[in-house]
C-alpha positions as CSV (number, residue, x, y, z in Angstrom):
1,X,60.0,-65.7,26.2
2,X,57.1,-64.4,28.3
3,X,54.4,-62.0,26.9
4,X,55.9,-59.3,29.2
5,X,59.2,-59.7,27.9
6,X,58.1,-59.5,24.3
7,X,56.0,-56.5,25.1
8,X,59.3,-55.0,26.9
9,X,61.4,-55.7,23.9
10,X,58.8,-54.3,21.5
11,X,58.7,-51.1,23.5
12,X,62.3,-50.7,23.8
13,X,62.7,-50.9,20.0
14,X,60.0,-48.2,19.8
15,X,61.6,-45.9,22.3
16,X,65.0,-46.3,20.8
17,X,64.0,-45.7,17.3
18,X,62.0,-42.7,18.4
19,X,65.0,-41.2,20.2
20,X,67.3,-41.7,17.0
21,X,64.8,-40.7,14.5
22,X,64.5,-37.2,16.4
23,X,68.1,-36.7,17.1
24,X,69.8,-38.1,13.9
25,X,66.8,-38.1,11.4
26,X,64.8,-40.9,9.9
27,X,67.0,-41.3,6.8
28,X,70.5,-41.3,8.9
29,X,69.0,-44.0,11.2
30,X,69.5,-47.6,10.2
31,X,68.2,-50.7,11.8
32,X,71.9,-51.5,12.7
33,X,72.1,-48.2,14.7
34,X,68.7,-48.8,16.2
35,X,69.8,-52.5,17.2
36,X,73.4,-51.3,18.6
37,X,71.6,-48.4,20.8
38,X,68.9,-50.8,22.1
39,X,71.6,-53.6,22.6
40,X,69.8,-56.2,20.8
41,X,70.2,-58.0,17.5
42,X,69.1,-56.8,14.0
43,X,67.1,-60.1,13.6
44,X,65.2,-59.5,16.7
45,X,64.0,-56.0,15.5
46,X,62.9,-57.7,12.1
47,X,61.0,-60.3,14.2
48,X,58.7,-57.5,15.6
49,X,58.9,-54.9,12.6
50,X,59.2,-55.5,8.7
51,X,61.2,-52.4,8.6
52,X,62.0,-49.0,9.9
53,X,59.2,-47.4,8.0
54,X,56.7,-49.8,10.1
55,X,58.5,-48.8,13.4
56,X,57.8,-45.0,12.5
57,X,54.1,-45.8,11.5
58,X,53.6,-47.5,14.9
59,X,55.1,-44.3,16.6
60,X,52.8,-42.1,14.8
61,X,49.8,-44.1,15.0
62,X,50.0,-44.5,18.9
63,X,50.8,-40.8,18.9
64,X,47.4,-40.0,17.2
65,X,45.4,-42.3,19.1
66,X,47.0,-40.5,22.5
67,X,45.9,-36.9,20.6
68,X,42.2,-38.4,20.5
69,X,42.4,-39.2,23.9
70,X,43.8,-35.8,25.0
71,X,41.1,-34.2,23.1
72,X,38.4,-36.1,25.1
73,X,40.0,-35.0,28.2
74,X,39.9,-31.6,27.1
75,X,36.3,-31.7,26.1
76,X,35.3,-33.5,29.5
77,X,37.3,-30.6,31.3
78,X,35.4,-27.7,29.2
79,X,31.9,-29.5,30.0
80,X,32.6,-29.6,33.6
81,X,34.2,-25.9,33.4
82,X,32.6,-24.1,30.4
83,X,34.2,-20.8,31.1
84,X,37.8,-22.3,31.2
85,X,40.1,-19.9,29.3
86,X,41.9,-20.9,26.3
87,X,45.4,-20.1,27.9
88,X,44.4,-22.7,30.7
89,X,43.5,-25.5,28.5
90,X,46.9,-25.2,26.7
91,X,48.8,-24.9,30.0
92,X,47.2,-27.9,31.7
93,X,46.4,-30.2,28.8
94,X,47.8,-29.1,25.3
95,X,51.4,-28.3,26.1
96,X,52.0,-31.0,28.5
97,X,50.8,-33.5,26.3
98,X,53.0,-32.1,23.4
99,X,55.9,-31.8,25.5
100,X,55.6,-35.6,26.6
101,X,55.6,-36.3,22.7
102,X,58.3,-34.0,21.7
103,X,60.3,-36.6,19.8
104,X,57.5,-37.7,17.5
105,X,56.5,-34.2,16.9
106,X,60.0,-33.2,15.8
107,X,60.2,-36.3,13.7
108,X,56.8,-35.4,11.8
109,X,57.9,-31.7,11.4
110,X,61.4,-32.6,10.0
111,X,60.0,-35.1,7.8
112,X,57.3,-32.6,6.4
113,X,60.0,-29.9,5.4
114,X,62.2,-32.3,3.5
115,X,62.9,-31.4,-0.2
116,X,59.4,-31.3,-2.0
117,X,61.0,-33.9,-4.6
118,X,61.1,-36.5,-1.8
119,X,58.3,-38.1,-0.4
120,X,58.0,-37.6,3.3
121,X,57.6,-40.6,5.7
122,X,55.3,-38.5,8.0
123,X,53.2,-35.5,6.6
124,X,52.3,-32.8,9.6
125,X,49.4,-32.1,7.6
126,X,47.9,-35.6,7.9
127,X,48.3,-35.3,11.7
128,X,46.6,-31.9,11.5
129,X,43.8,-33.2,9.8
130,X,43.5,-36.1,12.0
131,X,43.6,-33.7,14.8
132,X,41.2,-31.2,13.3
133,X,38.6,-34.1,12.5
134,X,38.8,-35.2,16.2
135,X,37.9,-31.9,17.5
136,X,35.2,-31.7,14.8
137,X,33.7,-35.2,15.8
138,X,33.7,-34.3,19.2
139,X,32.0,-31.0,18.8
140,X,29.3,-32.5,16.6
141,X,28.5,-35.4,19.4
142,X,28.2,-32.4,22.0
143,X,25.7,-30.9,19.7
144,X,27.7,-27.9,18.3
145,X,27.0,-26.8,14.8
146,X,30.3,-26.5,13.1
147,X,31.7,-26.3,9.5
148,X,34.7,-27.5,7.8
149,X,36.0,-24.9,5.5
150,X,39.4,-23.4,4.3
151,X,39.1,-20.3,6.7
152,X,38.7,-22.6,9.8
153,X,41.5,-24.9,8.6
154,X,43.9,-21.9,8.0
155,X,43.2,-20.2,11.1
156,X,43.5,-23.4,13.1
157,X,46.7,-24.5,11.5
158,X,48.7,-21.4,11.5
159,X,47.3,-19.4,14.4
160,X,47.4,-22.6,16.9
161,X,48.8,-25.8,15.7
162,X,52.1,-24.7,14.0
163,X,53.0,-22.1,17.0
164,X,52.1,-25.0,19.3
165,X,54.6,-27.4,17.4
166,X,57.4,-24.6,17.1
167,X,57.4,-24.0,20.8
168,X,57.6,-27.4,21.5
169,X,60.3,-28.4,19.0
170,X,62.5,-25.0,20.1
171,X,61.7,-24.6,23.8
172,X,64.9,-26.0,25.1
173,X,67.1,-24.0,22.7
174,X,65.0,-21.1,23.4
175,X,65.5,-21.3,27.1
176,X,69.3,-22.0,26.8
177,X,69.8,-18.9,24.6
178,X,67.8,-16.4,26.4
179,X,68.5,-17.7,29.9
180,X,65.0,-18.5,30.8
181,X,63.6,-21.5,32.9
182,X,61.2,-23.8,30.7
183,X,58.1,-23.6,33.3
184,X,58.3,-19.8,32.8
185,X,58.7,-19.9,29.2
186,X,55.8,-22.3,29.1
187,X,53.5,-20.2,31.0
188,X,54.3,-16.9,28.9
189,X,53.9,-18.8,25.8
190,X,50.3,-20.4,26.9
191,X,49.2,-16.9,27.9
192,X,50.2,-15.4,24.5
193,X,48.9,-18.3,22.2
194,X,45.8,-18.2,24.2
195,X,45.1,-14.7,23.9
196,X,45.8,-14.8,20.2
197,X,43.9,-18.0,19.3
198,X,40.9,-16.6,21.3
199,X,40.9,-13.3,19.0
200,X,40.9,-15.5,16.0
201,X,38.5,-18.0,17.3
202,X,36.0,-15.4,18.9
203,X,33.3,-16.0,16.2
204,X,33.4,-19.7,16.7
205,X,33.4,-18.9,20.6
206,X,30.6,-16.5,20.4
207,X,28.6,-19.3,18.5
208,X,28.8,-21.5,21.5
209,X,26.0,-21.0,24.3
210,X,27.4,-21.8,27.5
211,X,24.2,-21.9,29.3
212,X,23.0,-24.2,26.8
213,X,26.1,-26.4,27.2
214,X,25.8,-26.5,30.8
215,X,22.2,-27.3,30.9
216,X,23.0,-30.1,28.3
217,X,25.7,-31.4,30.7
218,X,23.3,-31.4,33.6
219,X,20.6,-33.2,31.6
220,X,23.2,-35.9,30.4
221,X,24.1,-36.4,34.2
222,X,20.8,-37.0,35.3
């Protein structure tokens, strides 16, 4: 078996598992079903992964790495265009990225709202922490003074993160129910959450000196 074919099989297992975990639930999806749906044997799955928990962990770890890369792209764009509005950033970066990773988001959300007596396989708060920390680290590297506190965490999660997740998860059903196309709904959502988040983040935004940021970018480009 060539290196390419091994990579293809591994990716097929991950892609199939992601789809099944999102549509049927993690607990309801067994290795038997993954193998049958992927058209491979159970033994081949166990050759690459010890368990479905390991499959889920890799899906989530990959998603987190992609998130960090996406954050960096947003930062690069913002440095080139400091006056870019929040709704534009959401429309051009955050929302497309989330929609592309809808299945993993749905899995994380579903696992996080399970009965509290059951330990979730994924925890949406852990992803939020990693997401928030990535933004914080980037801001620090750019020279912005920022602190971590409960007020900032609460506003970031409930005013931006949770609504974004909700839209990604329920957008298809919303569009079907209200007979609206996804593009129109996405633009309306980006505009609404952009205005809302800008209002609650106004204090942070006002603390950022755009002239200083542009000067810093210019100096670094020399």
